[in-house]
N, C-alpha and C positions, 0 to 999 in steps of 0.2 A: 461601498457601502457596507461596516461592519455591523455587529451586533451589538458596540460598547456604546453605537451613539443613540439607541433606544433605552429609555429609563422605566425598568417595570414599574404596572401601575399598580396603586395603591390599593385595589379595592376592595380584597379580601383578607381575611387571618383563619388558614395557612392560605396559598396562594390557590388557586384552580388551572388545571390544564384539562382544557378541552378536546373532544377528537369524536369522532362518530361512532356511533352504537352499532349491534351486528355485528355482520362477518370482521375480522380485523385481520389487515396486513402489516407486512413486516415495515414498511417504509414508516407506519406511523406508531407502532411501535419501538422502535429506533430511537425515532423523533422523542417520543413522550422520558425514552430512559436518557438521550442527553440531556433535558429540559433539567430533568430532576437530580443531573451532576450538579447545578450550579446552585450557589448557596439560595437562591431567591424562588427556586422553586423545588429545593431540597426535601421540604415537607409537603409538598402540594399534592391535593385530591387531584383523582384525574375524573373527570367527569363525560360519561360517554354516552352523545344524546343525538340527533339526526334534527331534531330543535331549534334550527338557527336564530331564534329570537329567547328561547332558554339559553344557549351556548354563548351569546352576547351581552347577556345580563349576568349571568354565574360567572364566567370564567376571564382569568388576567390573560390567558393567551391560547390562542386558539390552532388547531394543527390538521389538515388533512379533512376538509367540513368546513360548509358555510360560503363556499361559492365566491370566496375573495381571497385575493394577497397582498395587503398593505401592513407592513416591515414597523409603520408608526402605531398602528393600532394593534400590531401582533395577531395579526391573522394570516395566516400561513395555509391557503386548498391552495391545490393546485389542479385543479381538474375540469377548469370553468376555458372554455375556448381562447379567452382573451389570454391564458398564461402561457407563454413561451420561454419562462426562463431558465437560463444555464448557469454552470458555474463561472462561467467566462463571462457572463454577462452580469453575473450579482458581484462577483468580486474580478472584475478585468485587470486590477493591479498585477496579479498574476500571470497573467500572459499565460494562461497553459490553454491546451487544446481539449477540454472537456465541453462538448456540444451537445450532452445529451439532457433532455428535457428533466427538470428536476423534478423530484417527489418529495414530499412533507420531509422526509429525512435528508436528502440535501439542500430543500431551501433552510430548517434548521441548520445544518450544518454549516452550511454557507456564511448564517450569521452568526452563530452562537458555536462553532464549531474549536477554535482557537481557546476560548475559555472551558470547553470543554476537556479537552485534552490536557490543559493544564490543571484543570481541579482535580480529575483522575490521576494525574502523577504525582500532585504534591500528597494526596491521600493514600496512592499506592506506595510510593519508593520516595516520598521527600525532596523530588527533584521539579526543579526550578528551570525551566529551558530557557538559553539565549531567546532573542528575537529570531535569527536568522535559523536555527534549528527548530525554532518553534513554527516557522514558516514552513521549512522541509516537511516536517512532521503533519502539517495540514495540510498538503498536498500530497503528501503519498498515502495518507490512511483516506483521502477521499478518492485517490486512483485506485485501493485495492480493497477497500472495503463499499463506501458508500454510493461511487459510480455506479456498482452491480445493482444493489438497490432501488434505484432511480431507473437503471433504464428496464430492469425485470416491472416493476411497475408502472411504467409507460408505456410495456411493449414493443421496446427495442428490439430490432433484428440485430444480434451480433455480429455480423458481417456486410460489410458495403465494400464490394470490392476484394482485395486481397488481406486486408489487416481486419482484425476484428476491432470495435470500436470500445469495448469493455471485455473484461474477463470473468466467468462465474469462478472465483475463488472460495464462497464459502456456503454456497448451494443453502444459506439460510433463509430466504426468503419461503422455498417450500419446504423446510422442516418449521419456520412458524404457523405457514399454511395448515400443517396438520393438528394445529394443536387449536384449530377452531374444531367445533363439535360434527359430528355425521353426521348423516342425515337420519342414521337411525340411533342418535342418542338425545334423550327426551331428558325434559327437567336440570337442562346443565347450567350452573351458574357463568357465563360467556366473563363476565369480568372479570370472575376469578381466573378464567385461562389466560385474558390479555394479560395481566400481572404476570402467572408464568412464562406467555411470552415475554415480556419485559426484562425477565430475571433471565432468561436463556440469553437472548438477542444483548441484551447490555454486560454478560461473561464476555461473548465474543468480543463484542466490542473495545472492552478495559484490555483484554488480549490481545487483540491486534495494537491498541495504543503502546503498551506495553513493549511489543514486538520491534514496533517501528520504532523507538525514541530508545530503545536500552541496545538494539541490536543492528538495525538498519542502518542507523543514523551514524553508530560507531563504525561497522561497514564502510560505510561510504568514506568516511574522513581515512582509515588505510587505506584505501583504493586511491585517494585525491592524494596521499603523502606519497606512494609508490609514485606516480604519474609525475608527481612535481620534483623527484628525486629519479624518474631513468635514466638520466644520462650521465649521473652518478654511476650507473649500474652498465652502460654501454652507451659509446659514445653517439650513437644513433637515438636514441632515446625509445628503442624498439623492444627493447625486454624491461619488464616488472618486477620489483621484488617488493614480495608481502612478508616481511619479516612475521606477520602473525596470521594464519589462515582467516579466511572471511569469503563470504559469499561477495563475488566480484564478479561476475561477468552484467549485471545491468547496472551498475554503479558505474562499470568503464565505461559502456556504450553513450550513458547519461553526462559522462566528466569529460570525456571525449569532445562532446559537442559545447560542451560548457567551457573548454579549456581549449577550444579550438584545436585539436589535436586528431582530428578523425582519420582513424586509418594508422595511425603509424605503430601503437603497440602492436607486437607480433607475438610473444613469448610472454606469459608469467610463470614465475618461480614462486613458490609457495611450501611450506611445510603442512603436511594434514595432520600431523599428532604422532604418526610412525616412521614418515620418511619424507625425504624432499622431494617435489613433483615439478616438471616441466611442463606447462600445459602450452597448448596453440590458443589463439585469441581467435573464438567462434567470429562468423561474419558477423551475425545478430547473436545476442544473447541467448537465443535456442535453438541457435543453427546447429548441424552436427560438422557444417566448410568451416573450416579455416584459412585465417589469412595467410599461417605458415605453420605447418606440422614438421614434424622431427626427418631426419632424412631415410630416404626409404630405404638404404641398406641395414640401418639400427631394426627397423621394422619388425616384429616377434620376435627377437632377442632378449636374453637374461644374463644376467649374473657376469660372468666370466666372460664368457662367449661375446659378450656386447660390450663389455668394458675393453677387447681385445679390438673389436672392430671398431671402436671409437675413438681408441686408445685413449681413454679416462678411466680412471682409475674407483673403485667403488658404482659402479651403474648396476641397477638395479633390475631393469625393465624398459623396453618401450613397446607400447600398445602395438598391435598388428595396423591399424589405421594411422598409426604416426600422432594421431592428437595428444598424447599424453607419454610420458616417461617419469619413470623412477630415479632416485640415486640416495643413496645410503648419508652422504654430508651435502653440505650448503655449496661446497669449494666444486665436487662434484657436478652438481646439478647447475651452477653456473660455466662449468665448461662446457655441459652439454648445450644448455642453451647458447653458448657461444661460438660452438662448432655449427652448431644448427642454422644459427643465422648468414656463418659462410655457406654451408650447402646452398649449390646451386638448385633450384627447382627443375625437378624435370619438368 
């Protein structure tokens, strides 16, 4: 069920967004910011109260308060015991493994996120995403921004077993929390602090949207192209050539699964802006262990000594662990990678 299925009620001009009064948290701050990116709530007043009757009489949409989740009524609380929704249950068409209980930020994002992203991109960069890229951006922004807020607000342990269920990449919840008045502060306008928090969180959300769309998706396209062309570089398909450097490790791990090439790429050739590099593909994006490293006899050598040992001109170095090497030219890097593939692992 998507946000587009619900029509904004015509209750007041301008619209009113309701949330709870008192101490504020990152989830409703971000939820309110996201709503204000939409044309129907752009000029909305934010009404902060714990009076359910006043909220329901005055507000066009209510987040993080009220004890009820009902998309049709535009009530988005998640605190009641009956609430168990996750990204998976609200947006099952994405088939993603996001099983963390939603906060109000996650709820608003699940129903309105695509429109919020597109609104920000249109305002900031005049970008209109294709449906496919919008879907990718929507999932990635949940993964690297919203899921952290959901997990922290719901007190979800980061680890269950060996792999983290979410990653803390922003520490935004703690910074938003510090904007609440301390116990020593008197006569503070908490609503004003709430708006400061919304500005802080909103700026970071916008930056995240722009980074995902303008950098992350573009990098994914480069890695996809390299995978699709791998057999033109080496018959085995085990050497990838990135004509333009980009962050590639996480994209490669995902795209291998998508293209059913898991474990096939062993080495990646790229230009880092100063020289050409040959790097081993790690077992996982964050691992120091690789599927294939450069030959042991080359490790720790540099320049002419390395070139003579490898019988390849224009080599620069091989790291002492063998996970990466450098060359002056693309041709030398290609030769380094091809000879490395031929070298029998000890």
